[in-house]
N, C-alpha and C positions, 0 to 999 in steps of 0.2 A: 650265292656268293655273298659274303659278309659286307656289310655296308661300308666298313673302313676300306676293305679291298676295292670297292667301286670308286670311292673317293680317290685312292691312290691311282688307280687305273685313269680316272678322268684327269687328274693332274698330270700324269705322264703323257696322256693324249695331247693336252694343251701345251705342254712343254715341248713336244715334238713339233707342234705347229709354229714354234718360234715365240709363243706367248710367254713372256717372262713375268717378272713381278710387276704389280701395278705401278704406273708412273706416278710420282708425286706431283700431280698437276698444280694444286694451289702453291706449292713451294717453288715450282718452276716458274710459274706466272709472276710470283713475288720477285724472284731473281731477275726475271726478264724486265719487269717494270723498273727496277732499280738500275739495271744496265743501261736501258734506253735513256734514262735521265742523267747517267753518270758522265763525269768528265774523265776522259782517257789521258791520265796524267804521266803514266809510265808504261814500261813493258809488261810489268806484273799485271797491271789492270787490263791491258790488251789481251793477254794470255787467258786471263779469267773469262773474259767476254767471248774470246774464240772457243774456249772449252764449253761455255754455256751454250752457244750456238750450235756446236757440234752434238752435244748431249741432247738438246732439245729436238734436233732433226732425227738423230739416230734412235731416239726413244719414242718418236712419234708423239711427244708430249701434248701437241696441240690437235692432233688429228681427231675428227669427229665434232669438235667445237663449231658451232655456228658463228658466222661472221659477226653477228651482233654481240655474242658472248665474248669474243676475242676483243672486239672494240670496247666493250665495257671493262675488260680486264686489263688491257694494255694501252687503250687509245686506238684511234683509227690508224692503220699503216698507211704508208704512201702508196697509191695505186702504181703498179709497174708501168703502166703507160708504154712509152718507147724506150724504157731503161734497157741498156745494152746487157747489163748483168741478168735481168729477168729473161731476156731473149736467149742468151747463151745457155740457160738452164731450162729452157722450154716452159717458162711461166707465161701466163697470158696477161694482157694489159690491165685486166681488172683484178688480178691477183695483188697482194700486198707485200710491201717491203718495209722491214723495221731495221733502223741503224741502231746497233748496240753501243751507244756512247758517242760523246762529241769531243771536239778539240778543246784544249784548255782556253777559257775565256770566250769561246765562240760556240753557243748552243746550236747554231744553224750549220756548223761545219762538222760532218761525220768524221769520226776518227777510229771507229771500231769495226767489227765485222757486220755484215748484213744478214738479216734473217729473212728469207723469202717464204711466203705462205701462199699455197695454192688452194683455191676453193672449187668445189664441184658445182653442178647445176642447181643443187638445193641450197647452196651457201655454207656448206660444211667444209671444214679443212680437210684436205685428203692428202696433202704432202707439204713438207717443209724442206 
């Protein structure tokens, strides 16, 4: 079998497993960092943050990162603790929650979507 044919077969195999193009992790992390600190001033900003949260989760953009790497990139998330949102989605108390945006004039009041991040026993992200 020709080398090019093998490459095509390998690509077809990985595509059939659901492995798509590589995720732009650095770009996603930069967008998340900006969204976390942003003021949600109107519906357009809220929709962009919602889309970013959806895309991050669906693409598995954070999966495989260690907790310390995520903290370095985005800051430490809030531990889920007894959060009702975390519990509803079967996240554990030591998983993290990120709020993507805050209310105008109040950096402590979340106003955007929440991004939940679950860690396995080794401290790697395994779901969002």
